Every structure is written in structure tokens, then in C-alpha cells.
C-alpha positions as CSV (number, residue, x, y, z in Angstrom):
1,M,-14.5,204.3,123.4
2,S,-16.2,206.3,126.3
3,L,-15.6,205.6,130.1
4,T,-16.9,207.0,132.8
5,T,-14.4,207.4,135.6
6,G,-16.6,209.4,137.9
7,K,-19.4,212.1,138.3
8,L,-19.9,215.3,139.3
9,V,-22.3,215.2,142.5
10,E,-24.7,217.9,140.4
11,A,-25.4,218.6,136.8
12,L,-23.8,222.0,136.4
13,P,-25.6,223.4,133.1
14,A,-27.3,227.0,133.6
15,Q,-31.2,225.9,134.0
16,S,-29.5,223.4,136.9
17,V,-27.8,226.3,139.5
18,L,-31.3,226.9,141.1
19,A,-31.9,222.6,141.7
20,R,-28.3,222.4,142.8
21,S,-29.1,225.1,145.3
22,R,-32.0,223.4,146.9
23,A,-30.2,220.0,146.4
24,R,-27.2,221.6,148.5
25,A,-30.0,223.1,150.8
26,A,-31.1,219.8,151.9
27,L,-28.0,217.8,151.9
28,I,-26.6,220.2,154.5
29,P,-28.6,219.7,157.5
30,D,-27.6,215.7,157.3
31,L,-23.8,217.1,157.0
32,L,-24.4,218.4,160.2
33,V,-25.6,215.4,161.7
34,E,-22.5,213.5,160.3
35,A,-20.1,216.3,161.6
36,Q,-21.3,215.7,165.2
37,R,-20.9,212.3,164.9
38,V,-17.3,212.7,163.8
39,A,-16.8,215.4,166.3
40,N,-18.3,213.2,169.0
41,N,-16.0,210.6,167.8
42,V,-12.7,212.2,168.0
43,F,-13.6,214.0,171.3
44,A,-14.2,210.3,172.9
45,G,-11.0,209.1,171.9
46,W,-8.9,212.5,173.4
47,H,-10.7,211.6,176.6
48,G,-10.3,207.8,176.5
49,R,-6.8,208.4,175.7
50,R,-6.4,211.6,178.5
51,R,-5.6,213.7,176.2
52,R,-5.7,217.9,176.8
53,G,-8.6,219.1,175.8
54,I,-9.2,221.1,172.6
55,G,-9.5,224.3,174.6
56,E,-6.7,224.0,176.4
57,N,-4.7,224.1,173.1
58,F,-5.4,227.7,171.7
59,W,-5.3,229.9,174.4
60,Q,-2.3,232.2,174.3
61,F,-0.3,232.1,177.4
62,R,2.4,235.0,179.0
63,P,4.5,234.8,182.2
64,Y,3.1,235.9,185.6
65,V,4.4,238.7,186.8
66,Q,5.0,239.4,190.4
67,G,2.1,241.5,192.1
68,E,-0.6,239.8,189.5
69,N,-3.3,238.0,190.8
70,L,-3.0,234.9,191.7
71,A,-6.4,233.6,190.4
72,A,-5.1,234.6,187.0
73,I,-2.7,231.7,187.3
74,D,-3.1,228.7,184.7
75,W,-2.1,225.8,187.1
76,R,-2.3,223.5,184.6
77,R,-0.2,225.1,181.5
78,S,2.6,226.0,184.7
79,A,3.1,222.6,186.1
80,R,4.6,221.6,182.3
81,D,7.5,223.3,183.1
82,D,9.3,225.6,185.8
83,H,7.1,228.5,184.8
84,V,4.4,229.9,185.9
85,Y,1.8,231.2,183.6
86,V,-0.9,233.0,183.3
87,K,-3.9,233.7,180.3
88,D,-3.5,236.4,177.8
89,R,-7.4,238.2,178.2
90,E,-6.8,240.3,175.7
91,W,-5.6,237.8,172.9
92,Q,-8.3,235.6,174.0
93,A,-10.6,238.2,173.3
94,S,-9.2,239.3,170.0
95,H,-8.6,235.7,169.3
96,T,-10.8,234.3,166.0
97,I,-10.7,230.9,164.3
98,W,-12.1,231.2,160.4
99,L,-13.0,228.9,158.8
100,W,-13.9,228.2,154.8
101,V,-15.2,225.4,152.2
102,D,-14.1,225.9,148.6
103,E,-17.5,224.6,146.7
104,S,-16.4,225.7,143.3
105,A,-17.3,223.0,140.5
106,S,-14.0,221.1,140.6
107,M,-15.3,219.9,144.5
108,L,-18.5,218.0,143.3
109,Y,-15.9,215.2,141.8
110,Q,-16.8,211.6,143.2
111,S,-14.8,208.8,141.7
112,S,-16.2,205.1,142.1
113,S,-13.2,204.4,144.6
114,A,-15.4,207.2,147.0
115,E,-18.6,207.1,148.7
116,V,-18.4,210.7,149.0
117,S,-17.4,214.1,146.7
118,K,-14.5,216.8,147.7
119,Q,-17.5,219.0,148.3
120,S,-19.3,216.7,151.3
121,R,-16.5,215.5,152.9
122,A,-15.1,219.1,153.0
123,L,-18.5,220.5,154.9
124,V,-18.4,218.0,157.6
125,L,-15.0,218.6,157.7
126,A,-15.1,221.8,158.5
127,L,-18.6,221.9,160.5
128,A,-17.3,219.0,162.6
129,M,-14.3,221.7,163.5
130,A,-16.7,224.3,164.7
131,E,-18.6,221.6,166.7
132,L,-14.9,221.0,168.7
133,L,-14.2,224.7,168.8
134,A,-17.5,225.6,170.2
135,R,-17.8,223.4,172.9
136,S,-14.0,224.8,174.0
137,G,-15.7,228.7,173.6
138,E,-13.6,229.7,170.7
139,R,-14.4,232.4,168.6
140,I,-15.5,230.8,165.2
141,G,-16.5,232.6,162.3
142,W,-17.2,231.8,158.5
143,L,-15.5,233.7,155.1
144,G,-18.1,235.3,153.5
145,V,-20.7,233.8,155.3
146,S,-20.9,234.2,159.3
147,K,-19.9,237.1,161.3
148,P,-17.2,235.6,164.7
149,I,-19.4,234.1,167.1
150,V,-18.7,232.4,171.0
151,H,-21.8,229.9,171.1
152,R,-21.8,226.4,172.4
153,H,-24.2,225.9,169.0
154,A,-22.0,228.0,166.7
155,A,-21.8,224.5,164.6
156,E,-25.8,224.3,163.5
157,R,-25.9,228.6,163.5
158,L,-22.9,228.5,160.9
159,A,-24.8,225.5,159.0
160,S,-28.4,227.6,158.9
161,D,-25.8,230.3,157.6
162,L,-24.8,228.3,155.0
163,I,-27.6,227.1,154.0
164,V,-29.0,230.6,153.4
165,A,-25.9,232.2,152.1
166,G,-25.4,229.4,148.9
167,A,-22.7,227.8,147.8
168,Q,-19.2,229.4,147.9
169,D,-17.7,228.8,145.0
170,R,-15.3,231.4,144.9
171,W,-12.8,232.4,147.3
172,P,-13.5,235.2,150.1
173,D,-12.0,238.3,150.3
174,M,-9.8,237.5,153.1
175,K,-8.1,241.3,153.8
176,H,-10.2,242.1,156.7
177,I,-9.0,239.4,159.0
178,G,-7.4,240.8,162.0
179,D,-4.1,240.0,163.4
180,H,-2.8,236.7,165.6
181,A,-6.4,234.9,163.8
182,E,-6.1,231.5,162.9
183,V,-7.9,231.0,159.1
184,V,-8.7,227.1,158.4
185,L,-9.3,226.4,154.4
186,F,-11.0,223.3,152.9
187,S,-10.2,223.1,149.0
188,D,-8.9,220.6,146.6
189,F,-6.8,223.6,145.7
190,L,-7.0,222.4,141.8
191,E,-6.9,226.3,140.1
192,S,-5.2,228.1,137.9
193,R,-1.6,228.5,138.3
194,E,-2.1,232.2,137.8
195,D,-5.3,231.9,140.4
196,E,-2.5,229.8,142.8
197,E,0.3,232.2,142.7
198,A,-2.6,234.8,143.3
199,H,-3.8,232.9,146.8
200,L,0.0,232.4,147.6
201,A,0.8,235.7,148.4
202,V,-2.9,236.7,150.4
203,F,-1.3,234.0,152.7
204,R,2.4,235.1,152.8
205,D,0.4,238.9,153.4
206,L,-1.7,236.9,156.1
207,S,2.1,235.7,157.4
208,D,3.1,239.2,157.9
209,K,-0.2,240.1,160.2
210,R,1.0,236.9,162.3
211,V,-2.2,235.2,160.9
212,R,-2.0,231.5,161.3
213,G,-3.2,229.1,159.0
214,H,-4.2,225.5,158.1
215,L,-4.8,224.6,154.5
216,V,-6.9,220.9,154.6
217,Q,-6.2,219.7,151.2
218,I,-9.3,217.0,149.8
219,I,-8.7,214.8,146.9
220,D,-10.2,211.9,145.6
221,P,-8.2,209.2,144.9
222,A,-8.6,208.9,141.5
223,E,-7.1,212.2,140.4
224,E,-3.7,210.9,142.7
225,V,-3.1,207.9,140.8
226,F,-3.5,208.0,136.9
227,S,-4.9,204.5,136.6
228,Y,-6.3,205.5,132.6
229,A,-5.8,203.7,129.5
230,G,-6.7,203.6,125.9
231,R,-8.7,206.8,124.2
232,M,-9.7,209.2,126.7
233,E,-11.7,212.2,127.2
234,F,-11.4,215.1,130.2
235,R,-13.1,217.8,130.7
236,D,-12.3,220.4,133.5
237,P,-16.0,220.9,135.3
238,E,-14.6,224.5,136.0
239,T,-13.9,225.9,132.3
240,G,-15.6,223.1,130.5
241,H,-11.9,222.7,128.3
242,R,-11.9,219.1,127.0
243,L,-8.9,216.9,126.4
244,N,-8.5,214.0,124.3
245,L,-5.8,211.4,124.6
246,G,-5.2,208.5,121.8
247,S,-3.4,206.5,124.4
248,A,-3.9,208.2,128.0
249,Q,-1.6,205.6,129.7
250,T,1.3,207.6,128.0
251,V,1.1,210.5,130.2
252,K,0.4,208.6,133.5
253,Q,4.0,209.3,134.9
254,D,4.3,212.9,133.5
255,Y,0.3,213.6,135.2
256,E,1.5,211.9,138.9
257,A,4.7,214.0,139.2
258,L,2.7,217.2,138.9
259,F,0.2,216.3,141.1
260,R,2.5,215.2,143.8
261,G,4.6,218.3,143.1
262,H,1.9,220.5,143.0
263,T,1.3,218.8,146.3
264,Q,4.6,219.5,147.9
265,L,4.5,222.9,146.7
266,L,1.2,223.8,149.0
267,A,3.3,221.9,152.1
268,D,6.6,223.7,151.4
269,Y,5.1,226.8,151.3
270,C,3.1,226.3,154.4
271,S,6.1,225.6,156.4
272,R,8.0,228.7,155.3
273,L,5.2,230.8,156.8
274,G,4.5,228.5,159.6
275,W,1.5,227.4,158.4
276,S,0.1,223.2,158.6
277,H,-1.2,221.5,155.4
278,T,-3.1,218.5,155.7
279,L,-3.6,215.7,153.0
280,H,-7.1,214.3,152.7
281,H,-8.1,211.6,150.9
282,T,-12.1,210.8,150.6
283,D,-11.9,207.2,151.0
284,H,-10.1,207.9,153.8
285,L,-12.4,208.2,157.7
286,A,-13.0,211.8,157.8
287,S,-12.0,211.6,161.5
288,Q,-8.3,211.1,160.4
289,A,-8.4,214.1,158.7
290,L,-9.9,216.4,162.0
291,Q,-7.9,214.4,164.4
292,S,-4.8,215.4,162.0
293,L,-5.5,219.3,161.8
294,H,-6.6,218.9,165.3
295,V,-2.4,217.9,166.3
296,A,-2.0,220.9,163.7
297,M,-3.7,223.3,165.7
298,S,-2.7,222.7,168.6
299,E,1.0,223.4,168.2
300,N,2.5,225.8,169.5
301,P,1.2,229.2,168.5
302,F,2.5,231.6,165.8
303,D,5.9,231.1,165.3
304,G,6.3,233.3,162.2
305,G,7.6,230.9,160.2
306,R,8.9,232.2,156.8
């Protein structure tokens, strides 16, 4: 029996690579518009609830030293407790927030339960976060694509650079990320055990440099709940490997346990490093993930988890 459980948004034979690249380039302007809409909704929600603006959460503060210019005191931050604080200008000048979206073949997946592919949702979330960060004057870069910039329209510039650069289907080199930076990675994190171990080692090295990371794990609902039965063929979109099952329902329990275990492994590893882990399903609102990510990035600066 042949049953279609989902689709790859673009076909992936070798001759279609150019077509896929052109389709992606044509799609990014629409994704940017959607990202700005999501960012506006989230920003309006913060303002309506009188929550601190996103810019106030990314400053590094230090105690005021007697003799310093009183104009340097941040009275808003100082009002929260019994100490007087100033903004650390040296930290501000060096602090960079790096974004990156995994655009490998598995991210193109979209089941009938979701209105968008994982790739589209990841790009929207990353560009929406760039929009919010740009509004507060943050220094933003896109790994493997754009050098860090401080600009009110940074999201638009990043989108333009993404069109020129093409799909980022390989993990970037993160060795050049400077101390005390932040990195936000959007991916399904579905990869081989060898690749996973290599990436976890990179995360550990970044943590040793006091880089603060945020993993946004994006999954399709059909990947988390195994709802298949009967004779089925499954194909790995990245390797092309096929798995044929005579009674697919017999692996449901083991599959779902493995999937939950993989997600928990990422969450636990992030916790040990002092990083954050956000799980997002593509059948949920993008604004929910953006709000969760904002909360994670707004917590106290890196405290050196292990």
C-alpha cells in the first residue's frame, strides 16, 4: 500500500537544485513580511502589558563606582533593587547576537497537519527576532551569511543577504564567534548520532568561551506522533535511505520514546550549559515560539552552566 503522509516543499533531484534556489529566493520577501507581522504582534503584546522592551533585557550592567559620571547610571535598572547600576559600554560594544537557520532537506518537510514547512517557519522566526533586536539597537549577524551590523532595518538587510547566499544546508563554522556573544540556532536537530555528538561538542566549546546559546527546535506534528499503520515505506530526505515496514504500527511506542528522548537530551544539555531550549511545532502560532524565545533571552546574562 502506498500512503502519502507529508511532502517535501520542493523536489530534490540534482537537476532541481537551481529551481529550488530560485523558488526560495522568491519566497523570502513574503517570509520577511510575515516575520514583521509576527514581530509587531509580539511587540504590541509586550507594550500592552507594560512589559520591559526587548532592548532593556540585553544590556549588561555593573555596579556604579563612586566618582563615575552620574549620567551613566541606569535608573530604571537600579530601581529594581537596592543597588545602583551603570551600563557596561565595553560589553555593549563587543556583544553580538548571531542567528542561523538550518535549511537542510529535512527542514523542507510539511505534513498535512501543518500549513508551513519547518524551513519556512524557521526563517520567519529568525527574521522576526532580527526585527525585534534591530528595534533595540542590537548588533546582529547571520552565521555564514552576514557580518554583524547595527541598523534599524537589519532584518531587511539580512533577508537580502539570504537571497544572495542561497540555502544554508550545512552547519556553519562557529569557531570565530567571540567571547560573550549569543547564538540562536533554528533547526529540527534531526541528524546522525555522529553529527549530533560533534555539534554538542561545539556547543560545549562555545560555552567555555561564555557564549550563550539558544536552540529553537522546530518539528512537524507528524514527526512527534507516529500515526502510521500497515505496510509503509519511509525515506530519509537527506540520505535517500529507505525503510520498509510490514506493520508500521508495531514500532509506534519505540519511535515515540526515541523521539522524546532525543528532545529531552537537547533540553538537558542546554540546561547544563546555561543555554535555553525552545520546542516549537509548526501547527502552532509563530508568535508563541517568538515569545518563548524572548523570555529565554531575557533571563539573567550567562552564568556559566555545566
